[in-house]
C-alpha positions in Angstrom: 0.0 -0.1 -0.2 1.1 3.5 -0.6 0.4 7.0 -1.0 0.8 9.5 -3.7 0.2 13.0 -3.5 0.1 15.4 -6.4 -0.3 19.4 -6.4 -2.6 21.3 -8.7 0.2 23.1 -11.4 -2.0 25.8 -12.2 -4.5 27.1 -9.3 -5.1 31.1 -8.2 -3.4 30.8 -4.8 -3.6 32.7 -2.0 -0.8 34.9 -2.3 1.1 35.5 1.0 3.9 38.3 0.3 4.3 41.3 -2.6 6.2 43.9 -3.9 4.8 46.6 -5.1 5.2 48.4 -8.6 7.6 51.5 -7.7 5.1 54.6 -6.6 1.1 54.8 -6.4 -0.7 56.5 -9.7 -4.1 57.1 -8.6 -5.5 56.2 -11.1 -3.9 52.9 -12.1 -5.5 50.6 -9.9 -9.1 51.7 -11.0 -7.9 51.3 -14.5 -6.4 54.8 -15.1 -6.3 56.7 -18.5 -2.6 55.0 -19.5 -2.5 53.4 -23.0 -0.5 50.4 -22.8 2.3 49.5 -25.6 1.3 46.8 -28.2 3.6 43.8 -27.6 5.9 43.2 -31.0 6.7 39.7 -32.4 9.1 37.6 -29.9 12.9 38.9 -29.9 15.8 37.2 -29.7 17.1 39.1 -26.8 15.6 41.3 -24.0 11.9 43.0 -24.6 11.6 45.6 -26.9 10.8 49.5 -26.3 9.8 51.1 -23.3 6.6 50.6 -20.9 4.2 53.5 -21.5 4.4 56.2 -18.8 2.7 55.3 -15.5 3.1 51.6 -16.4 6.4 49.2 -15.4 7.7 46.0 -17.1 7.5 43.1 -15.3 10.2 40.3 -16.4 10.9 36.3 -15.8 14.1 35.6 -17.2 13.5 31.7 -17.1 10.2 31.3 -18.6 11.1 34.4 -21.3 8.6 36.9 -21.3 7.3 40.6 -19.8 4.2 41.8 -19.3 3.3 45.5 -18.6 1.5 46.3 -15.6 0.3 49.7 -13.7 2.2 51.5 -11.5 1.0 50.8 -7.7 -0.2 46.8 -8.7 2.2 44.0 -6.7 3.8 41.0 -8.1 5.1 38.3 -6.2 6.3 34.6 -7.7 3.8 31.4 -8.7 5.6 28.2 -7.3 3.2 25.8 -7.5 5.5 22.4 -7.9 8.5 24.6 -8.6 6.7 26.4 -12.4 7.7 29.6 -11.5 6.0 32.6 -13.0 4.1 35.7 -11.7 1.3 36.7 -10.1 0.0 40.6 -10.3 -2.7 42.0 -8.5 -4.4 45.3 -8.0 -4.4 44.9 -4.5 -2.0 43.8 -1.6 -2.1 40.4 -1.2 -0.5 40.8 2.0 -3.4 42.8 3.8 -6.0 41.3 2.3 -7.7 39.2 -0.6 -9.0 39.4 -3.8 -11.7 42.5 -3.8 -14.3 40.5 -5.8 -15.8 43.5 -7.7 -13.0 45.9 -7.8 -9.9 44.2 -7.7 -8.1 41.5 -10.2 -4.9 38.8 -10.0 -3.5 38.1 -13.0 -1.3 35.3 -13.4 1.1 34.2 -16.2 3.0 30.8 -15.9 4.9 28.3 -18.3 3.1 24.9 -18.4 4.7 21.7 -19.2 3.3 20.3 -22.3 4.4 16.8 -22.0 1.8 14.5 -23.0 1.8 17.2 -26.4 -2.0 18.1 -25.1 -0.8 21.6 -27.0 -1.2 21.0 -30.3 -4.3 21.8 -29.7 -5.0 24.7 -26.7 -8.5 24.3 -26.4 -8.1 20.5 -25.5 -4.9 21.4 -23.4 -6.7 23.2 -21.5 -9.6 21.5 -20.9 -7.3 18.7 -19.6 -4.9 21.1 -17.6 -5.9 23.9 -16.8 -9.9 24.7 -16.5 -10.5 23.6 -12.5 -14.0 22.3 -13.8 -13.5 18.9 -15.7 -16.6 17.7 -16.4 -18.4 20.1 -19.4 -21.4 19.9 -17.8 -19.4 22.1 -14.9 -18.7 24.6 -16.8 -19.8 27.2 -19.4 -18.2 29.0 -22.1 -19.4 32.4 -22.3 -16.3 33.7 -25.2 -14.2 31.7 -27.7 -11.4 34.5 -29.6 -8.2 33.2 -31.6 -6.0 36.3 -31.7 -2.1 37.0 -32.2 -0.8 37.7 -29.2 2.8 38.4 -29.2 3.7 37.4 -33.2 1.6 34.0 -32.1 -1.2 32.3 -32.5 -3.2 32.3 -28.9 -6.4 31.4 -27.9 -9.2 33.4 -25.3 -11.5 31.8 -23.0 -13.8 33.1 -20.5 -15.1 30.1 -19.2 -17.7 30.5 -15.9 -16.9 26.9 -13.9 -19.4 25.3 -11.2 -17.5 25.9 -8.2 -18.3 26.2 -4.1 -18.8 29.1 -2.2 -17.1 31.0 -2.1 -15.0 30.2 -4.6 -18.1 30.8 -7.4 -17.7 34.5 -7.0 -13.8 34.1 -8.6 -16.1 32.6 -11.5 -16.2 33.4 -14.8 -12.3 33.7 -15.4 -10.4 34.7 -18.3 -8.0 32.7 -20.1 -5.0 33.1 -22.4 -2.7 30.5 -24.2 -0.2 30.3 -26.5 2.9 28.7 -27.1 6.1 30.4 -26.7 8.8 30.2 -29.9 11.6 28.7 -27.1 10.3 26.1 -25.7 8.9 22.8 -27.8 7.4 21.7 -24.4 5.3 24.1 -23.3 2.4 26.5 -22.8 2.3 30.2 -21.5 -0.7 30.5 -20.2 -2.3 33.7 -18.6 -5.4 33.9 -15.8 -7.7 36.2 -15.1 -9.4 36.1 -11.9 -12.4 37.4 -11.6 -13.5 37.9 -15.2 -17.0 40.8 -13.9 -14.4 42.9 -12.3 -14.6 46.2 -13.2 -10.8 45.9 -14.1 -11.3 43.6 -17.1 -10.3 46.0 -19.5 -6.8 47.0 -17.9 -6.0 43.6 -17.4 -6.8 42.9 -20.8 -4.6 46.0 -21.6 -1.7 44.4 -19.8 -2.2 40.9 -21.8 -1.9 43.2 -24.8 2.3 43.4 -23.9 3.0 40.9 -23.2 6.5 40.1 -25.1 8.3 36.7 -25.9 12.3 36.3 -25.9 15.4 34.3 -25.5 15.1 32.4 -22.1 17.9 32.6 -19.6 19.2 29.0 -18.6 18.3 27.4 -15.4 20.8 27.6 -12.3 20.8 24.3 -11.8 23.3 25.1 -8.5 21.2 23.7 -5.4 20.9 26.6 -2.8 19.7 23.9 -0.2 22.8 21.4 0.5 22.3 17.7 1.1 23.1 18.0 4.4 20.7 21.0 4.9 17.7 18.5 3.6 18.3 15.6 5.2 19.0 17.2 8.8 15.4 18.9 8.2 13.6 15.2 7.6 15.6 14.1 10.8 13.9 16.7 12.3 10.5 16.6 11.1 7.9 14.1 13.1 8.5 10.8 13.4 12.0 8.7 13.6 14.1 8.4 11.2 16.9 5.6 11.6 18.0 5.9 8.2 17.6 9.4 5.1 19.5 9.9 2.5 18.8 12.5 -0.8 19.6 12.8 -4.6 19.9 16.0 -6.5 17.5 15.6 -9.7 15.9 17.6 -12.4 11.7 17.2 -12.4 11.5 15.7 -15.4 14.6 12.7 -14.8 12.6 12.2 -11.3 9.2 12.8 -13.0 10.5 9.6 -15.2 11.9 7.1 -13.0 9.2 7.7 -10.7 6.2 6.7 -13.6 8.5 3.9 -14.8 7.8 2.9 -11.1 4.2 3.5 -11.2 3.4 1.4 -14.2 5.4 -1.6 -13.1 3.7 -1.4 -10.0 -0.1 -1.0 -12.1 0.3 -3.6 -14.4 0.6 -6.0 -11.4 -2.0 -4.5 -9.3 -3.5 -1.7 -10.4 -3.6 1.7 -9.4 -2.4 4.9 -10.9 0.2 4.3 -13.9 1.7 8.3 -14.0 1.9 11.1 -12.2 2.7 14.5 -14.1 3.1 17.7 -13.1 5.6 20.6 -12.2 8.0 22.5 -14.1 11.0 20.1 -15.9 13.6 22.1 -15.0 13.3 22.9 -11.7 16.2 21.4 -9.4 14.9 19.4 -6.5 16.1 16.6 -3.7 14.4 13.2 -3.2 14.7 12.2 -0.3 14.2 8.7 0.8 14.1 7.8 4.4 12.7 4.9 6.6 11.8 4.3 11.0 8.2 5.5 11.4 6.1 8.0 10.5 2.6 8.6 10.2 0.7 8.6 6.4 0.9 11.7 5.4 -2.8 13.7 4.8 -4.3 14.8 1.6 -6.0 17.5 3.6 -7.5 18.8 7.3 -11.1 17.0 7.8 -14.2 19.5 7.3 -14.9 19.6 11.2 -13.5 18.4 14.4 -13.0 14.7 14.6 -14.5 14.3 11.4 -14.8 13.9 7.9 -17.6 15.1 5.6 -19.9 18.3 6.4 -19.4 18.6 10.1 -22.7 17.6 11.9 -24.2 14.8 14.5 -23.9 12.1 12.4 -20.8 12.9 10.8 -18.2 9.6 10.6 -15.0 9.6 12.7 -12.0 11.2 11.2 -9.5 7.9 10.1 -6.5 7.5 12.2 -3.4 7.7 9.7 -1.8 4.9 9.3 2.2 4.3 10.6 4.5 4.1 8.1 8.1 2.8 8.0 9.6 4.1 4.6 9.1 7.3 2.9 9.9 9.3 -0.4 9.4 12.9 -0.8 10.3 15.5 -3.0 11.5 19.3 -1.9 13.0 22.2 -4.0 16.7 21.9 -4.1 16.7 26.1 -4.7 14.9 28.8 -3.5 11.7 29.4 -3.0 11.4 26.6 -0.7 7.2 26.9 -0.3 6.1 24.3 -1.9 6.7 20.2 -2.0 5.9 17.6 -4.8 5.0 13.7 -4.4 5.1 11.5 -1.4 4.7 8.4 -1.0 4.9 6.0 1.7 4.1 2.0 2.8 4.1 0.1 6.2 6.5 -2.5 5.3 9.9 -2.1 7.4 12.5 -2.1 4.0 14.2 0.6 2.4 12.7 1.5 -1.3 15.1 -0.1 -3.5 14.4 1.7 -6.4 15.9 4.7 -5.2 19.1 3.2 -5.2 18.4 3.2 -9.0 17.8 7.2 -9.1 20.9 9.4 -10.6 22.2 11.9 -8.3 23.7 14.7 -10.3 25.7 15.9 -7.2 27.8 12.9 -7.3 
């Protein structure tokens, strides 16, 4: 028996901190009167031109893109599964949640097209981007093909069936296009909520998108092997043995999926797990000892699962595990984790020994 935990690749997350885009312009937060400069075709070097007056340029060197935003807006990293990208908000995410009628959040991320779904961007969005996976759970309010940053792009306004209070973030705006510099990535831009009074400003921001030759990823870990193993030894449970291997996500995922496929052929279960930035550097950590099973999430009521109430079932007791493998970032930011699995067998996970360590 084992457990696999896989995080969502793209989500409008609660943003904990942000930096203001220089001085605040009194009109920028309300849409303003500045006109953004429309983006040119992809460039081989840095983004071309300059932002419009009272606008500033946000650049993602590793992603190879830039976008302009009004001064007074905020930007912060978006890092689920190490994808990177930037979140740009009209409000300070450190002090408030999104104002549903007067605020807006724009996320720009490169997503890995591991299964070559992006030959059709609509198919890619249905499988990878939209939250509501069933056709009956979503309504297409707008669909449009356009040219963005010199590339063919799709634009969608999608209303998805979400539980309260997430329903108040609907509908959402989506732009999808393929970068000419990545054969296996799709640039996904998401604006939330689409009913905000700032929609016109966000649409204007998207027209400033530029694509350029991305910088190569830095493959030097900022967290050492000793530090990561020490952190796991200091965690919950009793660790009798712990080892860590430095890998690229794409290499870890290929090895892990080979294990899942072999298991699935014998006893069923998942045959693949996907997600994350293929170029991100990770520590894959294996350990033995005594640990409690990791939960997918907390119970919805005190000591219960399902809706709180008199008939709520008691929460299951976490199983005790004797081995575990976890994936954690080897470079900052460290505020995300990859898959984790474990089992009750008192044996070392031997397939970990076959993983190739970049740091050996």
